[in-house]
C-alpha positions in Angstrom: -18.5 2.4 -36.0 -15.4 0.4 -35.1 -15.7 -3.3 -34.2 -15.9 -4.4 -30.6 -12.5 -5.2 -29.2 -12.0 -8.9 -29.0 -12.0 -10.9 -25.8 -8.8 -12.7 -25.1 -8.2 -16.1 -23.6 -10.5 -18.1 -21.5 -8.9 -17.7 -18.1 -11.2 -15.9 -15.6 -10.5 -12.3 -15.2 -8.1 -12.0 -18.1 -5.0 -13.0 -16.2 -2.5 -15.6 -17.4 -2.8 -19.0 -15.7 0.7 -18.4 -14.4 -0.4 -15.2 -12.6 -3.5 -17.0 -11.0 -1.2 -19.8 -9.9 1.2 -17.7 -8.0 -0.8 -14.6 -7.0 -4.0 -16.1 -5.7 -3.6 -19.8 -5.7 -6.0 -20.3 -8.7 -8.9 -18.8 -6.7 -11.0 -18.6 -9.9 -10.8 -22.3 -10.3 -11.6 -23.2 -6.7 -15.1 -23.6 -5.2 -16.4 -20.2 -4.3 -15.9 -19.8 -0.5 -19.2 -18.0 0.0 -21.8 -20.7 -0.1 -24.1 -18.9 2.4 -27.8 -18.4 1.6 -28.0 -14.9 2.8 -30.2 -12.6 0.7 -28.8 -11.4 -2.6 -29.2 -7.8 -3.5 -31.7 -8.8 -6.2 -34.0 -10.3 -3.5 -34.0 -7.0 -1.6 -35.2 -4.7 -4.4 -38.9 -5.3 -4.2 -40.5 -2.7 -2.0 -37.4 -0.6 -1.6 -37.8 3.1 -0.9 -37.4 5.0 -4.1 -34.5 7.4 -4.0 -34.9 9.0 -7.4 -35.1 12.5 -6.0 -31.8 11.9 -4.2 -29.8 10.6 -7.1 -29.9 13.4 -9.5 -28.7 16.9 -10.4 -26.4 17.9 -7.5 -22.8 18.5 -8.4 -21.5 17.7 -4.9 -22.8 15.6 -2.1 -25.7 17.5 -0.5 -28.4 17.1 2.1 -31.4 15.9 0.3 -34.2 15.4 2.7 -35.1 16.3 6.3 -34.7 12.6 7.0 -31.0 12.9 6.6 -30.4 11.0 3.3 -27.5 12.0 1.1 -27.6 12.7 -2.6 -25.3 11.6 -5.4 -24.3 13.9 -8.2 -25.6 13.6 -11.7 -24.3 15.4 -14.8 -24.9 19.1 -14.2 -25.6 19.8 -17.8 -25.5 18.1 -21.2 -22.0 17.3 -22.2 -20.8 19.1 -25.3 -17.6 19.8 -27.2 -15.6 17.0 -25.4 -13.2 16.9 -28.3 -11.1 14.0 -29.6 -9.9 11.4 -27.1 -7.4 8.8 -28.3 -3.8 9.9 -29.0 -1.9 8.0 -31.6 1.7 7.9 -32.6 2.6 11.3 -33.8 -0.1 13.2 -32.0 0.9 16.5 -30.4 1.8 16.9 -26.8 -0.7 15.7 -24.2 -0.6 18.8 -22.0 -2.6 20.7 -24.7 -5.3 18.0 -25.2 -8.9 18.8 -24.2 -10.4 17.3 -21.2 -11.4 17.8 -17.6 -8.8 19.7 -15.6 -6.1 17.1 -14.6 -7.0 15.0 -17.6 -5.7 17.2 -20.4 -3.5 14.8 -22.2 -3.8 12.8 -25.4 -5.0 9.4 -24.2 -2.8 6.4 -24.9 -4.4 4.0 -27.3 -4.9 0.4 -26.3 -1.8 -1.6 -27.2 0.3 -4.7 -26.5 3.7 -3.1 -26.5 6.3 -4.5 -24.2 7.0 -1.2 -22.5 5.4 1.5 -20.3 3.5 3.6 -22.9 2.8 7.2 -21.8 1.2 10.3 -23.5 3.2 12.4 -25.9 4.9 15.2 -24.0 5.6 13.1 -20.9 8.8 11.4 -19.6 9.4 8.5 -17.3 12.0 6.6 -15.3 12.3 3.4 -13.4 12.5 4.5 -9.8 13.5 1.1 -8.2 13.6 -2.5 -9.3 13.2 -5.8 -7.5 16.5 -6.6 -5.8 18.1 -3.2 -5.7 19.9 -2.7 -2.4 18.3 -0.3 0.1 19.9 -1.3 3.4 23.4 -0.9 4.5 25.5 -4.0 3.6 23.1 -5.3 1.0 24.8 -6.4 -2.2 24.0 -5.3 -5.7 21.4 -7.6 -7.3 22.7 -10.6 -9.2 20.0 -13.0 -10.4 22.5 -15.9 -10.3 23.8 -15.2 -6.8 20.6 -14.6 -4.9 20.4 -15.3 -1.1 17.9 -14.8 1.6 20.3 -12.5 3.5 20.8 -10.4 0.4 17.1 -10.2 -0.4 16.2 -9.1 3.1 18.2 -5.9 2.4 17.0 -5.4 -1.1 13.7 -4.1 -2.6 11.2 -6.9 -2.6 9.3 -8.6 -5.4 6.1 -7.8 -7.1 5.5 -4.3 -5.8 1.8 -3.3 -5.4 0.5 -0.5 -3.2 2.7 2.6 -3.1 2.6 5.6 -0.8 4.8 8.7 -1.0 5.1 10.6 2.2 6.9 14.0 2.9 10.3 14.0 4.6 10.7 17.2 6.6 14.2 18.7 6.7 15.5 16.9 3.7 15.0 19.0 0.5 13.7 17.2 -2.5 13.2 13.9 -0.6 10.2 11.8 0.1 9.5 8.4 1.8 8.3 5.7 -0.6 6.5 2.7 1.0 5.7 -0.3 -1.1 3.9 -3.6 -0.7 5.4 -6.8 -2.1 2.4 -9.0 -2.7 3.7 -12.3 -3.8 6.6 -14.2 -5.5 6.7 -16.0 -8.8 9.6 -18.5 -8.3 9.4 -19.6 -12.0 10.4 -16.1 -13.0 12.9 -15.6 -10.2 15.1 -18.7 -10.3 16.8 -20.4 -13.2 15.8 -24.1 -13.5 13.2 -23.8 -10.8 11.4 -27.1 -10.0 8.0 -26.4 -8.6 7.7 -29.9 -7.2 11.0 -29.7 -5.3 11.9 -26.1 -4.2 15.1 -25.8 -2.2 15.3 -24.3 1.3 17.3 -21.4 -0.1 14.7 -20.6 -2.7 11.9 -20.7 -0.1 13.9 -18.5 2.2 14.6 -16.0 -0.6 10.8 -16.0 -1.3 10.1 -15.3 2.3 12.5 -12.3 2.2 11.0 -11.1 -1.1 7.5 -10.8 0.5 6.4 -8.0 2.8 7.0 -4.3 2.7 9.8 -1.9 1.7 10.4 1.6 3.0 13.0 3.6 1.0 13.7 7.3 0.8 13.7 8.7 -2.7 15.4 11.8 -4.1 13.8 14.1 -6.7 15.9 15.2 -9.7 15.8 19.0 -10.4 13.9 20.0 -13.5 12.2 16.6 -14.1 9.9 14.3 -12.2 12.6 11.6 -11.8 13.0 9.8 -8.5 15.9 7.7 -7.4 16.4 5.7 -4.2 18.7 6.9 -1.5 20.5 3.8 -0.6 21.3 3.1 3.1 19.2 6.0 4.3 18.4 5.6 8.1 14.7 5.3 7.4 15.1 2.6 4.8 13.6 -0.7 5.9 12.5 -4.2 4.9 9.7 -6.2 6.5 9.5 -9.8 5.3 7.6 -13.0 6.0 9.8 -13.6 9.0 9.8 -10.1 10.6 8.0 -9.6 13.9 4.5 -8.1 13.9 2.3 -7.2 16.9 -1.3 -8.2 17.1 -3.4 -5.5 18.6 -7.1 -4.7 19.2 -10.0 -6.6 20.6 -8.9 -10.1 19.3 -5.3 -9.8 20.4 -4.5 -12.7 22.8 -7.5 -14.7 21.7 -7.2 -18.5 21.9 -8.0 -18.4 18.2 -4.7 -16.7 17.5 -2.4 -18.8 19.7 0.1 -21.2 18.3 2.9 -23.4 19.8 5.4 -20.7 18.9 3.3 -17.9 20.3 1.2 -18.9 23.2 0.2 -15.3 23.8 -1.6 -14.8 20.5 0.0 -11.4 20.2 3.2 -11.9 18.1 3.2 -13.0 14.5 6.1 -13.6 12.2 5.6 -12.0 8.8 3.0 -10.4 6.6 1.9 -12.1 3.4 0.2 -11.2 0.1 0.0 -7.5 0.8 -2.1 -6.0 -2.0 -3.3 -2.4 -1.9 -3.4 -0.2 1.2 -3.9 3.3 2.4 -2.2 6.4 3.9 -3.5 7.7 7.1 -4.0 11.4 8.0 -1.6 10.8 11.0 1.3 9.7 8.7 1.3 5.9 8.8 0.5 3.4 6.1 -2.0 0.6 6.0 -1.4 -2.7 4.2 -4.0 -5.3 3.3 -3.2 -9.0 3.6 -5.1 -10.5 0.7 -4.7 -14.0 -0.7 -3.1 -15.4 2.4 -5.0 -18.6 2.1 -2.7 -20.0 -0.6 0.3 -20.3 1.7 -1.3 -22.8 4.1 -1.6 -26.5 3.5 -3.9 -29.2 4.9 -6.8 -27.0 5.9 -9.7 -29.0 7.3 -12.2 -26.8 9.2 -15.3 -25.1 7.9 -13.7 -21.8 8.6 -10.6 -22.8 6.6 -13.0 -23.6 3.7 -14.8 -20.2 4.0 -11.4 -18.5 3.6 -10.5 -20.6 0.6 -7.7 -22.6 2.3 -7.1 -25.9 0.6 -7.0 -29.4 2.0 -3.7 -30.5 0.3 -0.2 -29.3 -0.2 0.5 -25.7 -1.4 2.0 -24.6 -4.7 5.1 -23.2 -3.0 5.6 -26.1 -0.6 6.5 -23.8 2.3 5.0 -26.3 4.8 8.0 -28.5 4.1 10.3 -26.0 5.6 8.2 -24.4 8.4 5.4 -26.3 10.2 3.5 -23.1 10.8 2.3 -23.3 7.1 0.9 -26.8 7.8 -2.5 -26.4 9.4 -2.5 -30.0 10.4 0.2 -29.1 12.9 -0.6 -25.4 13.5 -4.4 -25.0 12.9 -4.5 -21.4 14.2 -1.6 -20.0 12.2 -3.8 -19.0 9.2 -5.9 -17.0 11.6 -2.9 -14.7 12.1 -3.1 -13.5 8.5 -5.8 -11.6 6.5 -5.5 -8.4 8.6 -4.8 -4.8 7.9 -1.2 -4.0 9.0 -0.3 -0.5 10.2 3.3 0.7 9.7 5.0 3.8 10.9 7.5 4.6 8.2 9.1 7.4 10.2 10.2 5.0 12.9 12.5 2.3 11.6 12.6 0.7 15.0 8.9 0.3 15.4 7.0 -3.0 15.3 4.2 -3.0 12.7 0.8 -3.9 14.0 -2.0 -6.1 12.8 -5.3 -4.4 13.6 -7.9 -7.0 14.6 -10.6 -4.4 15.0 -10.7 -4.0 11.2 -11.7 -7.7 10.7 -10.1 -10.6 8.9 -10.7 -11.3 5.3 -8.9 -10.9 2.0 -8.2 -7.2 2.5 -7.6 -5.5 -0.8 -7.1 -2.1 0.7 -7.9 0.2 3.6 -8.2 3.9 3.1 -9.3 6.2 6.0 -11.2 9.5 6.1 -12.1 11.6 9.2 -15.4 12.4 10.6 -16.2 16.0 11.5 -15.0 15.4 15.0 -11.8 13.8 13.9 -12.5 10.1 14.2 -11.0 7.9 11.4 -13.3 5.8 9.3 -11.6 3.1 7.2 -13.3 1.6 4.1 -12.3 -1.9 3.0 -13.1 -4.5 0.3 -12.9 -8.3 0.4 -11.5 -9.4 -2.9 -13.5 -12.5 -3.6 -16.4 -13.4 -5.9 -19.6 -12.8 -4.0 -18.0 -11.3 -0.9 -18.6 -8.0 0.9 -17.3 -4.5 1.6 -16.9 -3.1 5.0 -16.1 0.0 7.1 -14.6 0.6 10.5 -15.5 3.6 12.6 -13.0 4.5 15.4 -14.2 5.6 18.8 -11.2 7.8 19.2 -10.3 11.2 17.8 -7.1 11.9 16.0 -4.7 14.3 17.7 -3.1 16.8 15.4 0.6 17.6 15.3 3.8 15.5 15.4 4.6 15.5 19.1 5.5 12.1 20.6 2.3 12.1 22.6 0.2 12.8 19.5 1.9 10.0 17.5 1.6 7.5 20.3 -2.1 8.3 20.7 -2.8 8.1 17.0 -1.2 4.7 16.9 -4.1 3.4 19.0 -6.9 4.9 16.8 -7.6 1.6 14.8 -7.9 -0.6 17.9 -11.2 0.7 19.2 -14.5 1.2 17.3 -17.2 -0.5 15.4 -16.9 -2.8 12.4 -19.7 -2.7 9.8 -20.6 -4.6 6.6 -22.6 -3.1 3.7 -26.1 -4.2 2.5 -27.4 -2.6 -0.7 -30.9 -2.2 -2.0 -31.7 -1.2 -5.6 -34.7 1.0 -6.4 -35.8 -0.6 -9.7 -38.0 -3.7 -10.2 -36.0 -6.9 -10.1 -37.5 -7.9 -13.5 -35.5 -5.2 -15.2 -32.2 -7.0 -14.5 -31.8 -9.8 -17.0 -28.0 -10.1 -16.7 -27.2 -8.1 -19.9 -26.3 -4.9 -18.1 -29.1 -3.0 -19.8 -29.9 0.2 -17.9 -33.2 0.2 -16.0 -36.0 2.3 -17.2 -35.1 5.2 -14.8 -31.7 5.5 -16.6 -29.4 4.7 -13.6 -28.2 1.8 -11.5 -28.8 3.2 -8.0 -30.4 2.7 -4.7 -29.9 2.9 -0.9 -27.8 0.9 1.6 -27.3 0.3 5.3 -24.2 -0.4 7.3 -24.8 -3.4 9.5 -22.8 -3.4 12.7 -20.8 -6.6 13.4 -18.9 -5.8 16.6 -17.8 -3.0 18.9 -14.9 -3.7 21.1 -15.7 -6.9 23.1 -19.4 -6.7 22.1 -20.7 -8.8 19.2 -23.7 -7.6 17.3 -24.0 -10.9 15.4 -26.3 -13.6 17.0 -24.4 -16.8 17.8 -20.9 -15.3 17.5 -18.6 -13.8 20.1 -16.8 -10.6 19.3 -13.5 -12.5 18.9 -15.2 -14.8 16.4 -16.6 -11.8 14.5 -13.1 -10.4 14.1 -11.3 -13.6 13.3 -14.1 -15.0 11.1 -15.5 -11.8 9.7 -16.7 -13.4 6.5 -19.0 -15.7 8.5 -20.3 -12.7 10.4 -21.2 -11.0 7.0 -22.9 -14.2 5.9 -25.1 -14.3 9.1 -26.3 -10.7 8.8 -27.1 -10.9 5.1 -24.5 -8.6 3.6 -24.7 -8.0 -0.2 -22.7 -10.3 -2.4 -20.6 -8.2 -4.7 -18.4 -8.7 -7.8 -15.0 -8.8 -6.1 -14.8 -5.6 -4.1 -11.2 -4.5 -4.3 -9.9 -1.0 -3.6 -12.2 1.4 -1.8 -11.4 5.1 -1.9 -13.2 8.2 -0.4 -12.9 11.4 -2.4 -11.0 14.0 -0.4 -13.1 16.7 -2.2 -16.7 15.4 -1.9 -16.6 12.6 0.6 -18.1 10.2 -1.8 -16.7 6.7 -1.7 -15.7 4.7 -4.8 -15.6 0.9 -4.8 -13.7 -1.0 -7.5 -15.6 -4.2 -8.4 -13.1 -6.0 -10.6 -15.2 -8.8 -12.2 -17.1 -11.9 -11.5 -17.5 -14.5 -14.3 -19.5 -16.7 -12.0 -22.4 -14.3 -11.5 -25.6 -15.8 -12.9 -24.3 -19.4 -13.1 -26.5 -22.1 -11.9 -26.7 -22.0 -8.1 -24.9 -18.6 -7.9 -26.3 -15.1 -7.3 -27.8 -13.6 -10.4 -27.7 -10.0 -11.7 -29.0 -7.2 -9.5 -28.9 -3.4 -9.7 -25.5 -3.1 -8.1 -24.0 -6.0 -10.1 -26.1 -5.9 -13.3 -24.2 -8.3 -15.6 -24.0 -12.0 -15.5 -20.6 -13.6 -16.4 -19.2 -10.2 -15.6 -15.8 -10.0 -17.3 -15.1 -6.3 -17.0 -16.3 -5.1 -13.6 -17.7 -1.8 -12.5 -17.2 1.1 -10.0 -19.8 1.9 -7.4 -20.2 5.3 -5.9 -21.8 5.9 -2.5 -22.6 8.9 -0.4 -23.0 8.6 3.3 -26.2 10.1 4.9 -25.6 13.7 5.7 -22.0 13.2 4.4 -21.3 11.6 7.8 -18.9 8.7 7.4 -19.9 7.4 10.8 -23.5 7.1 9.8 -25.5 3.9 9.3 -26.9 4.5 5.9 -26.0 5.7 2.4 -27.2 6.3 -1.2 -25.3 4.5 -4.0 -25.2 4.2 -7.7 -22.9 2.7 -10.3 -20.4 5.3 -11.6 -18.9 3.2 -14.3 -19.8 -0.1 -15.9 -16.5 -1.1 -17.6 -15.8 -2.7 -21.0 -15.6 -1.6 -24.6 -17.6 1.7 -25.0 -19.2 0.1 -28.1 -20.7 -2.6 -25.9 -24.2 -1.5 -25.0 -23.8 -2.9 -21.4 -21.1 -0.3 -20.6 -21.9 3.0 -18.8 -19.8 6.1 -18.1 -22.1 8.2 -16.0 -23.8 9.5 -19.1 -20.7 10.8 -20.8 -20.7 10.2 -24.6 -19.2 6.7 -25.0 -17.5 7.5 -28.3 -15.3 9.9 -26.3 -13.9 7.6 -23.6 -11.2 5.0 -23.5 -12.0 1.3 -23.2 -11.4 -0.1 -19.7 -11.6 -3.5 -18.2 -11.2 -4.9 -14.7 -10.7 -1.9 -12.4 -8.5 -2.7 -9.4 -6.6 0.0 -7.5 -8.0 3.6 -7.3 -6.6 7.0 -6.2 -7.6 10.6 -6.4 -5.8 13.7 -7.7 -6.2 17.2 -6.3 -8.8 18.0 -9.0 -11.2 15.4 -7.9 -10.5 13.0 -10.7 -10.4 9.3 -9.9 -7.4 7.3 -11.3 -8.0 3.6 -11.9 -5.4 0.9 -12.5 -6.5 -2.3 -14.1 -5.8 -6.0 -13.5 -6.6 -8.6 -16.1 -7.8 -6.5 -19.1 -10.2 -8.6 -21.2 -10.2 -6.3 -24.2 -7.1 -7.3 -26.1 -4.8 -4.6 -24.7 -2.3 -4.6 -21.8 -3.4 -3.3 -18.4 -3.1 0.4 -17.8 -3.8 3.5 -15.7 -6.9 5.6 -16.4 -8.2 9.0 -15.2 -11.9 9.8 -15.0 -13.7 13.0 -14.0 -16.1 12.6 -11.1 -17.5 16.2 -11.1 -19.0 18.7 -13.4 -20.2 18.5 -17.0 -17.3 16.1 -17.9 -18.2 13.6 -15.2 -17.6 10.1 -16.7 -14.9 11.3 -19.1 -12.4 8.5 -18.9 -8.9 8.6 -20.5 -6.1 6.1 -20.6 -2.8 7.6 -19.2 -0.4 4.6 -19.7 -0.1 0.9 -20.4 2.3 -1.5 -18.8 4.5 -4.2 -20.5 3.7 -7.7 -21.5 2.2 -9.8 -18.8 2.2 -7.0 -16.2 -0.5 -5.4 -14.1 -0.8 -1.8 -13.1 -0.7 -1.2 -9.3 -0.4 1.3 -6.6 -1.0 4.6 -8.4 0.2 7.7 -6.6 -1.1 10.9 -8.3 0.8 14.1 -7.4 0.6 17.5 -9.0 3.7 16.9 -11.1 4.2 13.2 -10.9 2.4 9.9 -11.3 3.8 6.7 -9.8 2.8 3.2 -10.7 4.0 -0.2 -9.6 4.6 -2.4 -12.6 3.8 -5.8 -11.1 4.6 -9.3 -12.6 6.0 -8.2 -16.0 6.5 -11.1 -18.3 4.1 -13.4 -16.3 2.8 -15.2 -19.3 1.9 -18.8 -19.6 5.0 -20.8 -20.6 7.5 -18.1 -19.5 10.5 -18.7 -17.3 13.8 -17.2 -16.6 15.2 -19.1 -19.5 12.3 -18.2 -21.8 11.3 -14.7 -20.9 8.0 -13.3 -22.3 9.2 -9.7 -21.7 12.5 -7.8 -21.9 11.3 -5.0 -19.6 12.8 -3.0 -17.9 16.4 -3.6 -18.8 16.3 -5.1 -22.3 17.2 -8.4 -23.9 19.4 -10.7 -22.0 18.5 -9.3 -18.5 16.1 -10.8 -16.1 12.5 -9.4 -16.0 12.1 -7.4 -12.8 8.9 -5.9 -11.2 9.6 -2.1 -10.7 8.2 1.2 -9.7 7.9 3.8 -12.5 7.5 7.6 -12.3 5.9 9.7 -15.1 6.0 13.5 -15.4 5.5 16.2 -18.0 8.6 17.1 -19.9 7.9 20.8 -19.7 7.7 20.7 -15.9 4.0 21.5 -15.7 1.3 19.8 -13.7 -0.1 16.5 -14.8 -3.0 16.9 -17.2 -3.3 20.7 -16.8 
């Protein structure tokens, strides 16, 4: 038996202090915003309806009882002959390795190499880097001659969510959409003084936030992609671009400022983390840690959203009063939304969809009901916060006619917003915080979707509908939603309809005065996170109830608290801190990590969700020193990842880089998008 992999560092979540400082405003060191006394999941377990008959055996979501409850799949048969897992230097090509279909590659071993490490038999290229020009007139990137005007025409900083969309009529081309979550000025500017940023540095940072749309060209015979500079669809949206506010809270007095007395026009989008791609051809972008950009918060609602009472790290309030809540108390209410972008219309104004609620949106991925109404699943990335769904009241129109596109751009403005409440089905006494499986062998139970608001009607006593949408966290508190371990990306499987929720970690669980372990969050001081799987009743995403269970409990497989859906733990890769998730066409879930606590760099992993290899998890790549793996896109013959914040290590700076990626020694470290493909031209993992 090998030794347990060592834990590294003492910073919560495994990130460097530098990353926490610039990415989320040191959220882990601040008071937890959720101080509500709503019921914890552990308090709800007693007397819960046992769902044991529903949580077994089926290989796909099925109807389980005449009452309309849904079942979750268990392993169909004992797992056998899984074969060796971890690939080492000199191992033979990944495409011939055993594994579930789509995962037949020799898994990359945990490592701390300053590069993107991929399986044998695969190739890679950097698709686009921070600062590469994408708009007409934008100059080539020069780290010593940066300007706000140049950056507004160049690919933004710290790419996160990625989407690749088809481009009809242009052979071998696709449309790449990328989020730019945040800036790290220490790694962007030589001699940066955090106490005294210049106006030019601040305006460059404004331009480096936001979204990029860039057409990319495939290379024949490989999986390489390259940007098509100055393509008519290429676009940059920044912290000063115009966005429309739509939906039931648009025009609310809570959204009005001295610069926008209508409450319908916002400048900029901030801290876009993950997102989603809609069936009607638009992209969704979640505004996450927006709180850190606003100074001098004073209200209870500011506190519930983690907004501080003093100056901000970046000092933007010195250069624009809208970031000073003492002067513009409503400006922060205009962030924390899901943004919808039409990448096929470079003249369109992106829209902030208030019907989907305001919180720290990690992502927003839709699926359709049987009658064509979109349902969007969303996580609120905060310790002890909630996950949600929105059910539209309108049906999607098929086709690409102008009328269809205009109609579909209204789908996310009308419907019902819900929050989830989970109940376990094992006695509370079985959860002591160690992560030990309950006596029935699974972490599982049932859940309900609690309605919060429908249009202009509030379902939360004491709150108007506008208040529900603008202060959604408080609405969740009032109705007793289940406090979770940082719900991040939420992704429905296109094959089974099951929904997978990445719960990254929560080192505060079980601390004095904080929620303790329960069946959905079974470990105190949870360093490694878990993934929850739920099945809607009758496989109806518009329904009001669901069955759930934990699909993975992450960590070193030698740790007895880990769980991989019953797959033999000696045959899986170690994984820590699941963040973004995506599916391939084989039904495998791909997981990118953020803040690995196991002594290795972050990476991308594939795991089977169906069949006898359910729970088989294999590492596909690792990213360079200090970096996080983001935005995975899984195509048949290509995998895309966003390598975010490479070199973001404590003590690093432009003058003292901690990484030489992607361009080698003597060059500035640059967040970038990477494509990976099989060298023989075959499908990934087949």
